[in-house]
PyMOL Python script that loads the backbone (N, CA, C, O; Angstrom):
from pymol import cmd

cmd.read_pdbstr("""\
ATOM      1  N   MET A   1     122.485  91.866  64.033  1.00  0.00           N
ATOM      2  CA  MET A   1     121.723  91.436  65.189  1.00  0.00           C
ATOM      3  C   MET A   1     122.332  91.990  66.474  1.00  0.00           C
ATOM      4  O   MET A   1     121.607  92.478  67.341  1.00  0.00           O
ATOM      5  N   LEU A   2     123.646  91.920  66.603  1.00  0.00           N
ATOM      6  CA  LEU A   2     124.321  92.435  67.794  1.00  0.00           C
ATOM      7  C   LEU A   2     124.174  93.948  67.884  1.00  0.00           C
ATOM      8  O   LEU A   2     124.014  94.504  68.970  1.00  0.00           O
ATOM      9  N   LYS A   3     124.230  94.602  66.735  1.00  0.00           N
ATOM     10  CA  LYS A   3     124.095  96.058  66.710  1.00  0.00           C
ATOM     11  C   LYS A   3     122.707  96.467  67.224  1.00  0.00           C
ATOM     12  O   LYS A   3     122.588  97.418  67.996  1.00  0.00           O
ATOM     13  N   LEU A   4     121.680  95.760  66.804  1.00  0.00           N
ATOM     14  CA  LEU A   4     120.317  96.045  67.254  1.00  0.00           C
ATOM     15  C   LEU A   4     120.175  95.820  68.759  1.00  0.00           C
ATOM     16  O   LEU A   4     119.531  96.611  69.448  1.00  0.00           O
ATOM     17  N   ALA A   5     120.775  94.746  69.268  1.00  0.00           N
ATOM     18  CA  ALA A   5     120.718  94.446  70.699  1.00  0.00           C
ATOM     19  C   ALA A   5     121.414  95.545  71.502  1.00  0.00           C
ATOM     20  O   ALA A   5     120.912  95.948  72.551  1.00  0.00           O
ATOM     21  N   LEU A   6     122.552  96.030  71.031  1.00  0.00           N
ATOM     22  CA  LEU A   6     123.267  97.101  71.736  1.00  0.00           C
ATOM     23  C   LEU A   6     122.483  98.412  71.703  1.00  0.00           C
ATOM     24  O   LEU A   6     122.445  99.132  72.701  1.00  0.00           O
ATOM     25  N   ILE A   7     121.865  98.727  70.583  1.00  0.00           N
ATOM     26  CA  ILE A   7     121.040  99.929  70.497  1.00  0.00           C
ATOM     27  C   ILE A   7     119.857  99.835  71.456  1.00  0.00           C
ATOM     28  O   ILE A   7     119.541 100.800  72.151  1.00  0.00           O
ATOM     29  N   THR A   8     119.208  98.681  71.494  1.00  0.00           N
ATOM     30  CA  THR A   8     118.077  98.467  72.391  1.00  0.00           C
ATOM     31  C   THR A   8     118.505  98.590  73.842  1.00  0.00           C
ATOM     32  O   THR A   8     117.820  99.229  74.640  1.00  0.00           O
ATOM     33  N   LEU A   9     119.627  97.987  74.190  1.00  0.00           N
ATOM     34  CA  LEU A   9     120.148  98.076  75.545  1.00  0.00           C
ATOM     35  C   LEU A   9     120.466  99.518  75.915  1.00  0.00           C
ATOM     36  O   LEU A   9     120.197  99.945  77.038  1.00  0.00           O
ATOM     37  N   GLY A  10     121.033 100.268  74.984  1.00  0.00           N
ATOM     38  CA  GLY A  10     121.330 101.679  75.228  1.00  0.00           C
ATOM     39  C   GLY A  10     120.075 102.501  75.461  1.00  0.00           C
ATOM     40  O   GLY A  10     120.050 103.357  76.346  1.00  0.00           O
ATOM     41  N   ILE A  11     119.036 102.251  74.679  1.00  0.00           N
ATOM     42  CA  ILE A  11     117.774 102.979  74.839  1.00  0.00           C
ATOM     43  C   ILE A  11     117.133 102.659  76.192  1.00  0.00           C
ATOM     44  O   ILE A  11     116.634 103.553  76.876  1.00  0.00           O
ATOM     45  N   VAL A  12     117.150 101.398  76.566  1.00  0.00           N
ATOM     46  CA  VAL A  12     116.581 100.997  77.855  1.00  0.00           C
ATOM     47  C   VAL A  12     117.374 101.621  79.005  1.00  0.00           C
ATOM     48  O   VAL A  12     116.780 102.121  79.961  1.00  0.00           O
ATOM     49  N   ALA A  13     118.692 101.598  78.927  1.00  0.00           N
ATOM     50  CA  ALA A  13     119.524 102.187  79.973  1.00  0.00           C
ATOM     51  C   ALA A  13     119.274 103.692  80.083  1.00  0.00           C
ATOM     52  O   ALA A  13     119.185 104.223  81.190  1.00  0.00           O
ATOM     53  N   LEU A  14     119.163 104.370  78.968  1.00  0.00           N
ATOM     54  CA  LEU A  14     118.894 105.804  78.974  1.00  0.00           C
ATOM     55  C   LEU A  14     117.515 106.096  79.568  1.00  0.00           C
ATOM     56  O   LEU A  14     117.354 107.065  80.310  1.00  0.00           O
ATOM     57  N   SER A  15     116.534 105.277  79.254  1.00  0.00           N
ATOM     58  CA  SER A  15     115.189 105.449  79.801  1.00  0.00           C
ATOM     59  C   SER A  15     115.183 105.293  81.318  1.00  0.00           C
ATOM     60  O   SER A  15     114.563 106.086  82.026  1.00  0.00           O
ATOM     61  N   VAL A  16     115.873 104.273  81.813  1.00  0.00           N
ATOM     62  CA  VAL A  16     115.956 104.058  83.257  1.00  0.00           C
ATOM     63  C   VAL A  16     116.663 105.238  83.921  1.00  0.00           C
ATOM     64  O   VAL A  16     116.250 105.683  84.992  1.00  0.00           O
ATOM     65  N   LEU A  17     117.699 105.734  83.308  1.00  0.00           N
ATOM     66  CA  LEU A  17     118.416 106.884  83.849  1.00  0.00           C
ATOM     67  C   LEU A  17     117.496 108.098  83.942  1.00  0.00           C
ATOM     68  O   LEU A  17     117.488 108.790  84.960  1.00  0.00           O
ATOM     69  N   PHE A  18     116.724 108.361  82.894  1.00  0.00           N
ATOM     70  CA  PHE A  18     115.804 109.497  82.915  1.00  0.00           C
ATOM     71  C   PHE A  18     114.709 109.319  83.961  1.00  0.00           C
ATOM     72  O   PHE A  18     114.292 110.290  84.592  1.00  0.00           O
ATOM     73  N   LEU A  19     114.241 108.088  84.149  1.00  0.00           N
ATOM     74  CA  LEU A  19     113.228 107.843  85.164  1.00  0.00           C
ATOM     75  C   LEU A  19     113.776 108.027  86.579  1.00  0.00           C
ATOM     76  O   LEU A  19     113.033 108.389  87.492  1.00  0.00           O
ATOM     77  N   CYS A  20     115.063 107.779  86.759  1.00  0.00           N
ATOM     78  CA  CYS A  20     115.673 107.841  88.083  1.00  0.00           C
ATOM     79  C   CYS A  20     116.417 109.148  88.347  1.00  0.00           C
ATOM     80  O   CYS A  20     117.036 109.290  89.401  1.00  0.00           O
ATOM     81  N   ILE A  21     116.377 110.083  87.443  1.00  0.00           N
ATOM     82  CA  ILE A  21     117.204 111.279  87.562  1.00  0.00           C
ATOM     83  C   ILE A  21     116.928 112.036  88.864  1.00  0.00           C
ATOM     84  O   ILE A  21     117.862 112.514  89.508  1.00  0.00           O
ATOM     85  N   LYS A  22     115.674 112.148  89.249  1.00  0.00           N
ATOM     86  CA  LYS A  22     115.335 112.835  90.500  1.00  0.00           C
ATOM     87  C   LYS A  22     115.907 112.082  91.698  1.00  0.00           C
ATOM     88  O   LYS A  22     116.424 112.686  92.638  1.00  0.00           O
ATOM     89  N   ILE A  23     115.807 110.782  91.650  1.00  0.00           N
ATOM     90  CA  ILE A  23     116.304 109.955  92.753  1.00  0.00           C
ATOM     91  C   ILE A  23     117.821 110.073  92.858  1.00  0.00           C
ATOM     92  O   ILE A  23     118.371 110.123  93.959  1.00  0.00           O
ATOM     93  N   LEU A  24     118.487 110.116  91.722  1.00  0.00           N
ATOM     94  CA  LEU A  24     119.948 110.147  91.723  1.00  0.00           C
ATOM     95  C   LEU A  24     120.507 111.512  92.121  1.00  0.00           C
ATOM     96  O   LEU A  24     121.555 111.584  92.762  1.00  0.00           O
ATOM     97  N   LEU A  25     119.832 112.581  91.754  1.00  0.00           N
ATOM     98  CA  LEU A  25     120.379 113.921  91.988  1.00  0.00           C
ATOM     99  C   LEU A  25     119.943 114.556  93.296  1.00  0.00           C
ATOM    100  O   LEU A  25     120.674 115.381  93.844  1.00  0.00           O
ATOM    101  N   LYS A  26     118.794 114.202  93.805  1.00  0.00           N
ATOM    102  CA  LYS A  26     118.291 114.816  95.027  1.00  0.00           C
ATOM    103  C   LYS A  26     118.563 113.894  96.221  1.00  0.00           C
ATOM    104  O   LYS A  26     118.008 112.798  96.302  1.00  0.00           O
ATOM    105  N   PRO A  27     119.416 114.339  97.143  1.00  0.00           N
ATOM    106  CA  PRO A  27     119.730 113.481  98.287  1.00  0.00           C
ATOM    107  C   PRO A  27     118.503 113.265  99.182  1.00  0.00           C
ATOM    108  O   PRO A  27     117.720 114.185  99.418  1.00  0.00           O
ATOM    109  N   GLY A  28     118.360 112.055  99.663  1.00  0.00           N
ATOM    110  CA  GLY A  28     117.263 111.725 100.574  1.00  0.00           C
ATOM    111  C   GLY A  28     115.939 111.467  99.890  1.00  0.00           C
ATOM    112  O   GLY A  28     114.938 111.234 100.568  1.00  0.00           O
ATOM    113  N   SER A  29     115.899 111.502  98.567  1.00  0.00           N
ATOM    114  CA  SER A  29     114.625 111.262  97.879  1.00  0.00           C
ATOM    115  C   SER A  29     114.462 109.772  97.595  1.00  0.00           C
ATOM    116  O   SER A  29     115.436 109.020  97.572  1.00  0.00           O
ATOM    117  N   LYS A  30     113.221 109.361  97.380  1.00  0.00           N
ATOM    118  CA  LYS A  30     112.936 107.963  97.090  1.00  0.00           C
ATOM    119  C   LYS A  30     111.709 107.889  96.202  1.00  0.00           C
ATOM    120  O   LYS A  30     110.992 108.876  96.043  1.00  0.00           O
ATOM    121  N   PHE A  31     111.464 106.720  95.623  1.00  0.00           N
ATOM    122  CA  PHE A  31     110.290 106.524  94.800  1.00  0.00           C
ATOM    123  C   PHE A  31     109.048 106.604  95.677  1.00  0.00           C
ATOM    124  O   PHE A  31     109.068 106.170  96.829  1.00  0.00           O
ATOM    125  N   GLY A  32     107.985 107.148  95.143  1.00  0.00           N
ATOM    126  CA  GLY A  32     106.724 107.220  95.869  1.00  0.00           C
ATOM    127  C   GLY A  32     106.070 105.855  95.967  1.00  0.00           C
ATOM    128  O   GLY A  32     106.463 104.907  95.287  1.00  0.00           O
ATOM    129  N   SER A  33     105.091 105.779  96.803  1.00  0.00           N
ATOM    130  CA  SER A  33     104.369 104.525  96.979  1.00  0.00           C
ATOM    131  C   SER A  33     103.562 104.203  95.726  1.00  0.00           C
ATOM    132  O   SER A  33     102.936 105.087  95.140  1.00  0.00           O
ATOM    133  N   THR A  34     103.579 102.961  95.324  1.00  0.00           N
ATOM    134  CA  THR A  34     102.811 102.537  94.162  1.00  0.00           C
ATOM    135  C   THR A  34     101.535 101.812  94.563  1.00  0.00           C
ATOM    136  O   THR A  34     100.796 101.335  93.701  1.00  0.00           O
ATOM    137  N   HIS A  35     101.271 101.726  95.854  1.00  0.00           N
ATOM    138  CA  HIS A  35     100.069 101.055  96.326  1.00  0.00           C
ATOM    139  C   HIS A  35      98.874 101.996  96.231  1.00  0.00           C
ATOM    140  O   HIS A  35      99.020 103.215  96.322  1.00  0.00           O
ATOM    141  N   ILE A  36      97.712 101.424  96.052  1.00  0.00           N
ATOM    142  CA  ILE A  36      96.498 102.223  95.922  1.00  0.00           C
ATOM    143  C   ILE A  36      96.272 103.048  97.185  1.00  0.00           C
ATOM    144  O   ILE A  36      95.849 104.201  97.103  1.00  0.00           O
ATOM    145  N   GLY A  37      96.548 102.475  98.341  1.00  0.00           N
ATOM    146  CA  GLY A  37      96.353 103.193  99.597  1.00  0.00           C
ATOM    147  C   GLY A  37      97.306 104.363  99.765  1.00  0.00           C
ATOM    148  O   GLY A  37      97.063 105.234 100.600  1.00  0.00           O
ATOM    149  N   GLY A  38      98.382 104.406  98.993  1.00  0.00           N
ATOM    150  CA  GLY A  38      99.340 105.495  99.083  1.00  0.00           C
ATOM    151  C   GLY A  38      98.959 106.706  98.254  1.00  0.00           C
ATOM    152  O   GLY A  38      99.629 107.737  98.325  1.00  0.00           O
ATOM    153  N   SER A  39      97.902 106.601  97.472  1.00  0.00           N
ATOM    154  CA  SER A  39      97.450 107.689  96.606  1.00  0.00           C
ATOM    155  C   SER A  39      96.362 108.489  97.305  1.00  0.00           C
ATOM    156  O   SER A  39      95.328 107.941  97.686  1.00  0.00           O
ATOM    157  N   LYS A  40      96.600 109.794  97.475  1.00  0.00           N
ATOM    158  CA  LYS A  40      95.616 110.654  98.139  1.00  0.00           C
ATOM    159  C   LYS A  40      94.318 110.712  97.351  1.00  0.00           C
ATOM    160  O   LYS A  40      93.238 110.705  97.941  1.00  0.00           O
ATOM    161  N   ALA A  41      94.406 110.770  96.023  1.00  0.00           N
ATOM    162  CA  ALA A  41      93.210 110.834  95.187  1.00  0.00           C
ATOM    163  C   ALA A  41      92.341 109.584  95.370  1.00  0.00           C
ATOM    164  O   ALA A  41      91.115 109.681  95.421  1.00  0.00           O
ATOM    165  N   MET A  42      92.973 108.421  95.468  1.00  0.00           N
ATOM    166  CA  MET A  42      92.212 107.180  95.667  1.00  0.00           C
ATOM    167  C   MET A  42      91.580 107.148  97.056  1.00  0.00           C
ATOM    168  O   MET A  42      90.434 106.727  97.212  1.00  0.00           O
ATOM    169  N   ARG A  43      92.330 107.595  98.065  1.00  0.00           N
ATOM    170  CA  ARG A  43      91.765 107.641  99.419  1.00  0.00           C
ATOM    171  C   ARG A  43      90.585 108.601  99.484  1.00  0.00           C
ATOM    172  O   ARG A  43      89.587 108.303 100.140  1.00  0.00           O
ATOM    173  N   ASP A  44      90.679 109.751  98.812  1.00  0.00           N
ATOM    174  CA  ASP A  44      89.580 110.716  98.795  1.00  0.00           C
ATOM    175  C   ASP A  44      88.326 110.127  98.166  1.00  0.00           C
ATOM    176  O   ASP A  44      87.213 110.484  98.553  1.00  0.00           O
ATOM    177  N   ARG A  45      88.491 109.239  97.211  1.00  0.00           N
ATOM    178  CA  ARG A  45      87.356 108.585  96.550  1.00  0.00           C
ATOM    179  C   ARG A  45      86.859 107.375  97.332  1.00  0.00           C
ATOM    180  O   ARG A  45      85.838 106.786  96.975  1.00  0.00           O
ATOM    181  N   GLY A  46      87.566 106.998  98.391  1.00  0.00           N
ATOM    182  CA  GLY A  46      87.162 105.845  99.187  1.00  0.00           C
ATOM    183  C   GLY A  46      87.586 104.525  98.591  1.00  0.00           C
ATOM    184  O   GLY A  46      87.004 103.486  98.904  1.00  0.00           O
ATOM    185  N   ILE A  47      88.594 104.547  97.733  1.00  0.00           N
ATOM    186  CA  ILE A  47      89.077 103.325  97.087  1.00  0.00           C
ATOM    187  C   ILE A  47      90.305 102.821  97.841  1.00  0.00           C
ATOM    188  O   ILE A  47      91.261 103.568  98.051  1.00  0.00           O
ATOM    189  N   HIS A  48      90.277 101.568  98.242  1.00  0.00           N
ATOM    190  CA  HIS A  48      91.376 100.946  98.981  1.00  0.00           C
ATOM    191  C   HIS A  48      91.844  99.713  98.218  1.00  0.00           C
ATOM    192  O   HIS A  48      91.290  99.377  97.171  1.00  0.00           O
ATOM    193  N   CYS A  49      92.864  99.040  98.745  1.00  0.00           N
ATOM    194  CA  CYS A  49      93.302  97.795  98.113  1.00  0.00           C
ATOM    195  C   CYS A  49      92.209  96.743  98.287  1.00  0.00           C
ATOM    196  O   CYS A  49      91.342  96.881  99.150  1.00  0.00           O
ATOM    197  N   VAL A  50      92.249  95.713  97.482  1.00  0.00           N
ATOM    198  CA  VAL A  50      91.181  94.714  97.467  1.00  0.00           C
ATOM    199  C   VAL A  50      91.067  93.995  98.812  1.00  0.00           C
ATOM    200  O   VAL A  50      89.961  93.635  99.216  1.00  0.00           O
ATOM    201  N   GLN A  51      92.160  93.780  99.499  1.00  0.00           N
ATOM    202  CA  GLN A  51      92.091  93.102 100.797  1.00  0.00           C
ATOM    203  C   GLN A  51      91.394  93.979 101.830  1.00  0.00           C
ATOM    204  O   GLN A  51      90.600  93.480 102.628  1.00  0.00           O
ATOM    205  N   SER A  52      91.681  95.280 101.824  1.00  0.00           N
ATOM    206  CA  SER A  52      91.012  96.190 102.751  1.00  0.00           C
ATOM    207  C   SER A  52      89.533  96.299 102.419  1.00  0.00           C
ATOM    208  O   SER A  52      88.691  96.296 103.318  1.00  0.00           O
ATOM    209  N   MET A  53      89.213  96.394 101.136  1.00  0.00           N
ATOM    210  CA  MET A  53      87.812  96.487 100.725  1.00  0.00           C
ATOM    211  C   MET A  53      87.046  95.238 101.150  1.00  0.00           C
ATOM    212  O   MET A  53      85.906  95.336 101.604  1.00  0.00           O
ATOM    213  N   ASP A  54      87.658  94.071 101.006  1.00  0.00           N
ATOM    214  CA  ASP A  54      87.020  92.819 101.400  1.00  0.00           C
ATOM    215  C   ASP A  54      86.766  92.798 102.906  1.00  0.00           C
ATOM    216  O   ASP A  54      85.689  92.396 103.348  1.00  0.00           O
ATOM    217  N   ALA A  55      87.747  93.228 103.693  1.00  0.00           N
ATOM    218  CA  ALA A  55      87.585  93.246 105.143  1.00  0.00           C
ATOM    219  C   ALA A  55      86.467  94.205 105.553  1.00  0.00           C
ATOM    220  O   ALA A  55      85.688  93.894 106.454  1.00  0.00           O
ATOM    221  N   ILE A  56      86.381  95.356 104.909  1.00  0.00           N
ATOM    222  CA  ILE A  56      85.321  96.326 105.214  1.00  0.00           C
ATOM    223  C   ILE A  56      83.961  95.733 104.888  1.00  0.00           C
ATOM    224  O   ILE A  56      83.025  95.846 105.680  1.00  0.00           O
ATOM    225  N   GLU A  57      83.846  95.102 103.726  1.00  0.00           N
ATOM    226  CA  GLU A  57      82.577  94.497 103.327  1.00  0.00           C
ATOM    227  C   GLU A  57      82.166  93.393 104.290  1.00  0.00           C
ATOM    228  O   GLU A  57      80.986  93.273 104.621  1.00  0.00           O
ATOM    229  N   ARG A  58      83.106  92.598 104.740  1.00  0.00           N
ATOM    230  CA  ARG A  58      82.789  91.505 105.667  1.00  0.00           C
ATOM    231  C   ARG A  58      82.337  92.038 107.021  1.00  0.00           C
ATOM    232  O   ARG A  58      81.478  91.438 107.667  1.00  0.00           O
ATOM    233  N   ARG A  59      82.913  93.170 107.458  1.00  0.00           N
ATOM    234  CA  ARG A  59      82.478  93.769 108.727  1.00  0.00           C
ATOM    235  C   ARG A  59      81.073  94.346 108.605  1.00  0.00           C
ATOM    236  O   ARG A  59      80.274  94.255 109.537  1.00  0.00           O
ATOM    237  N   GLU A  60      80.779  94.937 107.460  1.00  0.00           N
ATOM    238  CA  GLU A  60      79.482  95.600 107.276  1.00  0.00           C
ATOM    239  C   GLU A  60      78.343  94.609 107.077  1.00  0.00           C
ATOM    240  O   GLU A  60      77.203  94.918 107.424  1.00  0.00           O
ATOM    241  N   HIS A  61      78.619  93.426 106.528  1.00  0.00           N
ATOM    242  CA  HIS A  61      77.581  92.441 106.242  1.00  0.00           C
ATOM    243  C   HIS A  61      77.764  91.240 107.156  1.00  0.00           C
ATOM    244  O   HIS A  61      78.658  90.416 106.964  1.00  0.00           O
ATOM    245  N   LYS A  62      76.898  91.163 108.151  1.00  0.00           N
ATOM    246  CA  LYS A  62      77.039  90.122 109.167  1.00  0.00           C
ATOM    247  C   LYS A  62      76.774  88.722 108.627  1.00  0.00           C
ATOM    248  O   LYS A  62      77.242  87.740 109.204  1.00  0.00           O
ATOM    249  N   HIS A  63      76.030  88.619 107.531  1.00  0.00           N
ATOM    250  CA  HIS A  63      75.687  87.305 106.994  1.00  0.00           C
ATOM    251  C   HIS A  63      76.637  86.871 105.882  1.00  0.00           C
ATOM    252  O   HIS A  63      76.367  85.886 105.193  1.00  0.00           O
ATOM    253  N   ALA A  64      77.730  87.582 105.698  1.00  0.00           N
ATOM    254  CA  ALA A  64      78.708  87.210 104.674  1.00  0.00           C
ATOM    255  C   ALA A  64      79.414  85.930 105.099  1.00  0.00           C
ATOM    256  O   ALA A  64      79.589  85.674 106.290  1.00  0.00           O
ATOM    257  N   LYS A  65      79.807  85.144 104.138  1.00  0.00           N
ATOM    258  CA  LYS A  65      80.498  83.900 104.436  1.00  0.00           C
ATOM    259  C   LYS A  65      81.847  84.197 105.072  1.00  0.00           C
ATOM    260  O   LYS A  65      82.522  85.164 104.718  1.00  0.00           O
ATOM    261  N   GLU A  66      82.222  83.351 106.012  1.00  0.00           N
ATOM    262  CA  GLU A  66      83.526  83.487 106.644  1.00  0.00           C
ATOM    263  C   GLU A  66      84.598  83.059 105.675  1.00  0.00           C
ATOM    264  O   GLU A  66      84.368  82.199 104.824  1.00  0.00           O
ATOM    265  N   ARG A  67      85.761  83.649 105.796  1.00  0.00           N
ATOM    266  CA  ARG A  67      86.896  83.306 104.929  1.00  0.00           C
ATOM    267  C   ARG A  67      87.435  81.936 105.334  1.00  0.00           C
ATOM    268  O   ARG A  67      87.679  81.685 106.514  1.00  0.00           O
ATOM    269  N   ILE A  68      87.615  81.069 104.371  1.00  0.00           N
ATOM    270  CA  ILE A  68      88.130  79.719 104.622  1.00  0.00           C
ATOM    271  C   ILE A  68      89.547  79.640 104.095  1.00  0.00           C
ATOM    272  O   ILE A  68      89.797  79.903 102.919  1.00  0.00           O
ATOM    273  N   ASN A  69      90.469  79.277 104.965  1.00  0.00           N
ATOM    274  CA  ASN A  69      91.889  79.132 104.543  1.00  0.00           C
ATOM    275  C   ASN A  69      92.254  77.697 104.526  1.00  0.00           C
ATOM    276  O   ASN A  69      93.391  77.352 104.203  1.00  0.00           O
TER     277      ASN A  69
END
""", "prot")
cmd.dss("prot")
cmd.show_as("cartoon", "prot")
cmd.util.cbc("prot")
cmd.orient("prot")
């Protein structure tokens, strides 16, 4: 059981290392944005985050219900 846990931990650590290799070796680099608005392809298609889409829809439709908090 312990041997399996150590092997699993080693595989996970190696995977994280491979995922971060660019970040670790290239100075000044960082992970890219994971938000929908940070993707050029999504922006080109007119797709935004759900909060932005909701705000746009509410502006375009004057008879939409007001947000209740």
